[in-house]
N, C-alpha and C positions, 0 to 999 in steps of 0.2 A: 504494500500500500504506500503510495506516495502522498506527500502533503505539499500543496502549493499555496502559500499565503501571499503570493504576488510580490515576493521579495527577490530582487536580483541576486544571483549567486556571485559571491566575491570570495576572496581568499579568507576573510574573517567570517566567522559564523554570524548569521543574522541574529539580532537580539529580539526577544519576545518578553513582554511584561504583562502579567495578569494582575488586574486590580479589582479589589472589592472593598467593602467598608472596613472590616477589622483585620484583614489578612489572617483570619483564623480558620476558615473552612474552605470556601469556594476557590479562592486564589491559591491557597496552599495545596489543595487537591489537584487543581489544574497544573500547577508547577510540577508537582510530583509525577503526575501522569505523563506530562510532556517531556520532562527530563528522562524518565524511564524509557519512553518509546522513541524519542527523537533527539536525545541529548547530544548525539554525535553530529547532528546537523544544525542545532540551534543553541544559543546561550539563553537560558530560561530563567526568569526572575518572577517574583510575586511581591506585592505590597498592598498596603491599605491606606485609605484616606484618613482613617482614625484607628491606627493599629492597637491591638489588644494582646492576645496570646494565641498560640496555635491550640485549637480545640482538640482535646484527647480523642474524640471520635474521628477526627480527620486522620490522626496517626493510626488509630485502630483499623479504620476502614481500608486504608492503603496497605497496611501490614497484611490484611487478609488476602491481598492479591500479590504479595511479595515485594512491595515497595516500602522502603524505610524513609520516613520523613521526620523521625523522632528528633533529629538534630536541627530541624528548621526553627526559625524564630520569626515572630511577627515583626514586619518592617513598615516604616512609613515610606510613601512615595518620595519623600525628601531625603531619605537616608540610604538610598541605593548606591552601589559602587560605581555605577555609570549614570550619566544624565540624559543620554539620547538613546532611543529605541527604534528599531525598524518597524515593529508591530506592537501596538498596545491593544490589549483585549480587556474591556471592562466587563465585569460580571454582575453589576447591579446599576440601577439608574442613578443612584447617588454618586457612585464612583464616576460614572460617565459625565455627569453634570459638573463635577469638581475637577476633572482631569482633562478638560478640553484644551488647556493651554500647555500641556507638557511638551518639552522641546524635542525636536529631532524626529518626530514620528513620521513615518512614510505611509503607514496604514493604521487606521483605528477600526476595531471590530467591537460590536456590542453583543454579548451573548446573554 
């Protein structure tokens, strides 16, 4: 199965950012799934507009399918190691409305 997110192939891996409210469930699960399946193709990050903590059910759910995110931490969109992303995927309406001005995005997707 191939994934085409409309990002040009370059020597550096395209960057993807998943954003939700607390960076505790949706974005953490999305990051874990994407890293597990396509980590060799993409640099994957997640963050929240109002970060809290990774929900234990997120860790437990992914552990059931063999993915370990127990080392993940909840992060703010302002505390990420890079500031520009090729693809930004918002996972709730609040995140979408607050993250319209993030720099460097080539494509924004709302799920």
